[in-house]
C-alpha positions in Angstrom: -1.3 14.2 -39.9 -2.1 13.7 -36.2 -4.9 11.2 -37.1 -2.6 9.2 -39.3 0.0 9.1 -36.5 -2.6 7.9 -34.0 -3.9 5.3 -36.4 -0.4 4.0 -37.0 0.3 3.8 -33.2 -2.9 1.9 -32.7 -2.1 -0.5 -35.4 1.4 -1.1 -34.1 0.1 -1.5 -30.5 -2.5 -4.0 -31.7 0.0 -6.0 -33.6 2.5 -6.1 -30.7 -0.3 -7.3 -28.4 -1.3 -10.0 -30.8 2.3 -11.1 -31.2 2.7 -11.2 -27.4 -0.3 -13.5 -27.1 -2.5 -10.8 -25.6 -6.1 -10.1 -26.6 -6.3 -7.6 -29.4 -7.0 -4.0 -28.5 -10.5 -2.7 -29.0 -10.9 -0.1 -31.7 -11.9 2.7 -29.3 -9.6 1.8 -26.4 -6.5 3.6 -27.5 -8.0 7.0 -26.7 -8.1 5.9 -23.1 -4.5 4.7 -22.7 -2.7 1.5 -23.5 -2.0 -2.0 -22.2 1.0 -2.3 -19.9 3.1 -5.1 -18.4 1.9 -6.4 -15.0 5.3 -5.3 -13.5 4.5 -1.6 -14.5 1.4 -1.5 -12.3 1.5 1.0 -9.4 -1.4 -0.8 -7.8 -3.7 -3.8 -8.2 -7.5 -3.5 -8.0 -9.5 -6.6 -7.3 -13.1 -6.1 -8.6 -15.6 -7.8 -6.5 -19.0 -8.8 -7.8 -21.3 -5.8 -7.7 -18.5 -3.3 -8.2 -19.7 -0.2 -10.0 -16.8 2.1 -10.3 -13.0 2.4 -10.3 -11.1 5.6 -9.6 -7.7 6.2 -11.2 -5.5 9.2 -12.1 -4.5 10.2 -15.6 -1.2 8.4 -16.4 -1.7 5.8 -13.7 -1.0 2.1 -14.5 -3.4 -0.3 -12.8 -3.6 -4.1 -12.8 -7.3 -5.1 -12.7 -8.3 -8.5 -11.4 -11.7 -10.1 -11.6 -12.8 -13.7 -11.3 -9.2 -15.1 -11.6 -8.3 -13.1 -14.7 -6.3 -9.9 -15.0 -5.1 -7.2 -17.3 -2.9 -4.1 -16.8 -3.7 -0.7 -18.3 -2.1 2.7 -18.3 -5.0 5.2 -18.2 -5.1 8.4 -20.1 -7.9 10.9 -20.6 -6.4 14.2 -21.8 -8.9 16.8 -22.8 -12.1 14.8 -22.0 -14.5 14.2 -19.2 -12.5 11.3 -17.8 -15.2 8.6 -17.6 -15.0 5.4 -19.5 -16.7 2.0 -19.3 -14.1 -0.6 -18.2 -15.2 -2.9 -21.0 -13.9 -0.4 -23.5 -10.3 -0.9 -22.3 -10.4 -4.5 -21.0 -9.4 -7.3 -23.3 -12.2 -9.0 -25.2 -13.7 -11.8 -23.1 -12.7 -10.1 -19.7 -15.9 -9.9 -17.6 -16.0 -6.3 -16.4 -19.6 -6.1 -15.2 -21.0 -2.5 -15.6 -18.0 -0.8 -14.1 -17.2 2.9 -14.9 -13.6 4.2 -14.6 -13.3 7.7 -13.4 -10.0 9.1 -14.6 -8.9 12.2 -12.5 -6.4 14.7 -13.7 -2.9 13.8 -12.7 -2.0 15.8 -9.6 1.6 16.3 -11.0 0.2 18.4 -13.8 -2.4 20.5 -12.1 -2.1 23.8 -10.2 -2.6 23.5 -6.6 
């Protein structure tokens, strides 16, 4: 049942992105979060040429800018190692270079 619910959510999210004029979601991106409105971003990260990594927290919404283009993503990595290639969550055609995103546990939900 959980797989069917997740699949339905991905389908709805993909359709809503397409209807809004955004690039379609990659098939494996949903497990790492979801697209968000630019206004929802808590911070903006400008990727410079040669960038190799990006650090975020689980649940953080970040606007990523590179070469005059941008997208906004709410990162999520529950129950996994927390490392994803940026090109897995970026819209198709967005030049991400070989950037890795390290998703740290959200400090609001950890002991300490």
